[in-house]
C-alpha positions in Angstrom: 0.0 0.0 0.0 2.9 2.4 0.6 4.0 2.1 -3.0 0.5 3.1 -4.1 0.7 6.1 -1.7 4.0 7.1 -3.4 2.4 6.9 -6.8 -0.5 8.9 -5.7 1.7 11.7 -4.3 3.5 11.8 -7.6 0.4 12.1 -9.7 -1.4 15.4 -10.4 -5.0 15.6 -9.3 -5.7 16.4 -13.0 -4.3 13.0 -14.0 -7.0 10.5 -15.2 -5.3 7.9 -13.0 -5.3 9.9 -9.7 -8.8 8.9 -8.6 -8.3 5.3 -9.6 -5.3 5.0 -7.3 -7.0 7.0 -4.5 -10.0 4.7 -4.7 -7.9 1.6 -4.6 -5.9 2.9 -1.6 -9.2 3.6 0.3 -10.5 0.1 -0.5 -7.3 -1.5 0.6 -7.5 0.4 3.9 -11.0 -1.0 4.4 -9.6 -4.5 4.2 -7.1 -3.9 7.0 -7.8 -5.4 10.5 -6.5 -2.3 12.4 -9.6 -0.2 13.2 -7.9 3.2 12.8 -6.7 2.3 9.3 -10.1 1.0 8.5 -11.8 4.2 9.7 -9.3 6.3 7.7 -10.2 4.3 4.6 -13.9 4.8 5.2 -13.4 8.5 5.5 -11.3 8.6 2.3 -14.0 6.6 0.5 -16.7 8.9 1.7 -14.7 11.9 0.5 -14.1 10.3 -2.9 -17.8 9.5 -3.2 -18.8 13.1 -2.6 -16.1 14.7 -4.7 -17.8 16.1 -7.8 -14.4 16.3 -9.7 -13.8 12.6 -9.1 -14.1 10.7 -12.4 -14.5 7.5 -10.4 -17.3 8.9 -8.3 -19.8 6.3 -9.4 -17.5 3.5 -8.4 -16.8 5.2 -5.0 -20.5 5.6 -4.4 -21.1 1.9 -5.2 -18.3 0.8 -2.9 -19.6 3.0 -0.1 -23.1 1.6 -0.5 -21.7 -1.9 -0.6 -19.7 -1.3 2.6 -22.9 -0.4 4.5 -25.0 -3.1 2.9 
């Protein structure tokens, strides 16, 4: 996951891949057993789902709904 974080910090927000990596990182954090990491992932996923500039917003909304389902 740290390598993905490194890639994300090197990408511009305007890159078409930025939100793909951000979403993947948030989902990986949700799979962790440590509760603080999991909560952080949920906050990131929620922020991605409500970001109107996110080109992966529909996927983030789906994953957020699936998490609570």
